C-alpha positions in Angstrom: -112.9 7.6 1.0 -113.4 8.0 -2.8 -112.9 5.3 -5.3 -111.4 2.1 -4.3 -109.0 0.6 -6.8 -108.6 -3.1 -6.7 -106.5 -5.6 -8.5 -107.2 -9.4 -8.7 -104.5 -12.2 -8.9 -105.8 -15.7 -9.4 -104.8 -18.5 -11.7 -108.4 -19.6 -12.2 -110.4 -17.3 -14.7 -113.7 -18.2 -13.2 -112.5 -17.1 -9.8 -111.4 -13.8 -11.4 -114.5 -13.4 -13.3 -116.7 -14.1 -10.1 -114.7 -11.8 -7.9 -114.8 -9.0 -10.5 -118.5 -9.5 -11.0 -119.1 -9.1 -7.2 -116.9 -6.1 -6.9 -118.5 -4.5 -9.9 -121.7 -4.3 -8.1 -120.3 -1.8 -5.5 -120.3 1.6 -7.0 -117.3 3.0 -5.2 -115.0 -0.1 -6.2 -113.2 -0.2 -9.4 -111.3 -3.3 -10.6 -108.2 -1.8 -12.5 -106.5 -5.1 -13.5 -106.4 -8.9 -13.4 -103.4 -11.2 -13.4 -103.0 -15.1 -13.4 -99.8 -15.6 -11.6 -97.3 -14.0 -9.1 -95.3 -12.3 -11.9 -98.6 -10.9 -13.4 -99.6 -9.6 -9.9 -96.3 -7.8 -9.3 -96.5 -6.2 -12.9 -100.3 -5.3 -12.3 -99.2 -3.4 -8.9 -96.4 -1.6 -10.7 -98.5 -0.4 -13.5 -101.7 0.5 -11.7 -100.9 0.9 -7.9 -104.2 -0.4 -6.7 -105.3 0.4 -3.1 -106.1 -3.2 -2.7 -104.9 -6.5 -4.1 -106.8 -9.6 -3.9 -103.9 -12.3 -4.3 -104.5 -16.1 -4.5 -102.3 -17.7 -1.8 -101.8 -20.9 -4.0 -101.1 -20.4 -7.7 -99.4 -23.3 -9.7 -95.8 -22.6 -10.5 -95.8 -19.3 -8.4 -94.7 -18.4 -5.0 -97.4 -16.2 -3.8 -95.5 -15.2 -0.6 -92.4 -14.3 -2.8 -94.8 -12.0 -4.8 -96.3 -10.5 -1.8 -92.7 -9.5 -0.4 -91.9 -7.8 -3.8 -95.2 -6.0 -3.7 -94.9 -4.7 -0.3 -91.3 -3.4 -1.4 -92.6 -1.6 -4.4 -96.1 -0.5 -3.4 -96.1 -0.2 0.4 -99.6 1.5 0.2 -101.1 -1.4 -1.7 -103.3 -3.5 0.9 -102.9 -7.3 0.0 -105.6 -9.7 1.2 -105.0 -13.2 0.5 -107.6 -15.5 -1.1 -107.4 -19.1 -0.1 -109.1 -22.5 0.0 -109.3 -24.1 3.8 -106.3 -26.4 2.9 -104.0 -23.5 2.5 -104.3 -22.7 6.1 -100.5 -23.3 6.8 -99.7 -20.3 4.5 -101.8 -17.9 6.9 -99.1 -17.1 9.4 -96.3 -16.4 6.7 -98.5 -14.3 4.6 -99.3 -12.1 7.6 -95.9 -11.9 8.7 -94.8 -10.9 5.0 -97.3 -8.2 5.1 -100.7 -9.3 4.1 -103.5 -7.4 5.9 -106.3 -10.0 5.6 -107.1 -13.4 4.8 -110.4 -14.7 3.1 -111.7 -18.1 2.1 -112.8 -18.4 -1.6 -115.9 -20.1 -0.1 -117.0 -17.0 1.5 -120.1 -14.9 0.8 -120.2 -12.1 -1.8 -120.9 -9.3 1.0 -118.0 -10.5 3.0 -115.7 -9.9 0.0 -117.0 -6.4 -0.6 -116.9 -5.6 3.2 -113.3 -6.8 3.4 -112.3 -4.6 0.4 -113.8 -1.6 2.1 -112.4 -2.5 5.5 -108.6 -2.9 4.4 -109.0 0.0 2.1 -109.9 2.3 5.1 -106.8 1.1 6.6 -107.9 -1.7 8.9 -107.1 -5.4 8.6 -109.6 -8.4 8.5 -109.5 -12.1 9.3 -112.4 -14.4 8.7 -113.4 -16.6 11.5 -112.1 -19.6 9.7 -108.6 -18.0 9.3 -108.8 -17.0 12.8 -109.3 -20.7 13.8 -106.1 -21.7 11.4 -104.1 -19.0 13.1 -104.7 -20.6 16.4 -103.4 -24.0 15.0 -100.4 -22.7 13.5 -99.3 -20.3 16.2 -99.8 -23.0 18.9 -96.2 -23.9 18.6 -94.8 -20.4 18.8 -91.1 -20.3 20.1 -90.7 -19.4 23.9 -89.0 -16.1 23.3 -91.9 -14.8 21.0 -94.3 -16.0 23.7 -92.4 -14.1 26.4 -92.2 -10.8 24.3 -95.9 -11.3 23.4 -97.0 -11.7 27.0 -94.9 -8.8 28.2 -96.7 -6.4 25.7 -100.2 -7.9 26.8 -99.4 -7.3 30.4 -99.4 -3.4 29.7 -103.2 -3.8 28.9 -106.1 -2.8 31.2 -108.3 -5.8 31.9 -111.0 -4.2 29.6 -108.5 -3.7 26.7 -107.2 -7.2 27.2 -110.8 -8.4 26.8 -111.2 -6.4 23.7 -108.0 -7.9 22.4 -109.4 -11.4 22.8 -112.5 -10.6 20.9 -110.3 -9.0 18.1 -108.2 -12.2 17.9 -111.4 -14.1 17.3 -112.0 -12.1 14.3 -114.8 -10.0 15.8 -115.8 -6.6 14.3 -116.3 -3.7 16.6 -120.1 -3.8 16.2 -120.2 -7.3 17.5 -117.6 -6.7 20.3 -119.8 -3.8 21.4 -122.8 -6.1 21.6 -121.0 -8.7 23.6 -119.5 -6.3 26.1 -122.6 -4.1 26.3 -120.6 -1.0 25.3 -121.3 1.5 22.5 -119.4 1.0 19.3 -117.5 4.3 19.8 -116.2 3.1 23.1 -114.9 -0.1 21.5 -113.3 1.8 19.0 -111.5 4.0 21.6 -110.4 0.7 23.4 -109.1 -0.9 20.1 -107.1 2.3 19.3 -105.5 2.4 22.9 -104.8 -1.3 22.7 -103.1 -1.2 19.2 -101.0 1.7 20.6 -99.8 0.1 23.8 -99.2 -3.3 21.8 -97.2 -1.2 19.2 -99.3 -2.7 16.4 -100.4 -1.0 13.2 -103.6 -3.1 12.7 -105.9 -5.7 14.2 -104.1 -8.6 12.5 -100.8 -7.8 14.3 -102.7 -7.6 17.4 -104.4 -10.9 16.9 -100.9 -12.4 16.2 -99.7 -11.2 19.6 -102.8 -12.6 21.4 -102.3 -16.0 19.9 -98.4 -15.9 20.7 -99.1 -14.9 24.3 -101.8 -17.7 24.4 -104.4 -15.6 26.0 -107.1 -17.3 23.8 -108.2 -20.9 23.4 
């Protein structure tokens, strides 16, 4: 994969310093810039084109979602992961629909942050278990037509692919799904790939949204 370039956007200098300190310990990760607000985040991405941007979901005086949309337009290859406190759960769904590929709590462990950067840099998406629970809450009121569209897509899956989708929507990684289903990790990877193709999804986050819209998990 080579070096993974990362940008950090957060209004709190202690958060930026802490995140940089964690990432600096990973040999293949290089922090190329920091920003303290949404405007700075946009400038950072335009200047450095990082592979991954860690973007604070709530910054005083800044619309993080607006910044996210601008970033997605100007640097579509930059993978944006939102950093948030539990109280920002209502921003989860809008951020995912605006193009974020992950959502991590600021209270997470250092190794979770490093793993998230590696996962999204490789082209996948990531949701923490806490974010998944929040997603359930905020998608519970999905409009009927969206539920119908999601249900129609899910019906194209085999029983096993549907089971895999349920686990993916709960935020489980392939290794854990393999243990739960008593299958090899390579088999799960193949099931996930076929499931994403049938659902017409680019990543696991989009598949999770469909699973919640279709109400196949509780």
